[in-house]
N, C-alpha and C positions, 0 to 999 in steps of 0.2 A: 354683859358689857354691851354698850352701844357700838355701832359701826365706827363712830369717831374714836371711841376709846380703843378699839382694836387697832385701828390705823396708827394711832399714837403709840400704843404699846409695841407694836411690831416694828415701827420705825425707830423707837428707842433702842431696841435690841440690835437692829441693823446698824445704827450709829456706833455701837460699841464693837462691831465685828464686821470688817469689810467683806469677808467671805460669805457671811449670811446676807449682807446687802446685795452682793452679786447674784446669789441664788434667788433671792426674793425678786430682784429686778427681772430675771429671766422667767420665773414662774408667773409673775403677775402680768407680764407682757404677752403671755400666751392667750390664744382664743379660749373662751370659756370651757368648751368641751375638752380641749387638749389639757387645759389647766386642771380640770377635774380629774382627768386620768392620771396626771402627774401627782396630784395630791392623794389619789387613791394608792399609788405606789409608795409614797412617803408614809401614808397612814399604815399600810400593811407592814412596812419595815419597822415603824415605831411600835406597832402592835406586838411585836416580838420582844420589845423592851418595856421596861417600866418607865412610862412618861407621865407627867402630871396632866391633870385635866385641863389646865390652862394651855398646854401645848396642843391638845386635841381641839380645844375651842378655837385656837388661832388657826389651825388647819381648816376648820369649818368656815371661819370668817374669810379666809382667802378664797373660798369658793364663790363668795358674793362679788358680783361684777363691780359694784361701786367701790368696795374695799380694795379689790385688786387694782382697779384703775387708779385710784388715789395713791396707792403705794407705788405703783409703777411710775406715775408722774413725779412723785417726790424723790424717787431713787434714780431718775434719769441721769446718765453720766453728764458731767459738765464739760463744756469745751466744744 
């Protein structure tokens, strides 16, 4: 998938679940190195479970600064 496709797919999931949107907003707003560490922890947790390749690919996409920035911008709280 392209970065644009990852952004749209991740935002579609966030639109269906407010708790996911809140977590994504927090993770994507982190500094790149801190975000990578947080994603390492999530990946380690998910490694103990059976998750689809698409989930792993989305975690990798969130490591990309451009993807994270665009998601954070779109998930900014209104008001």
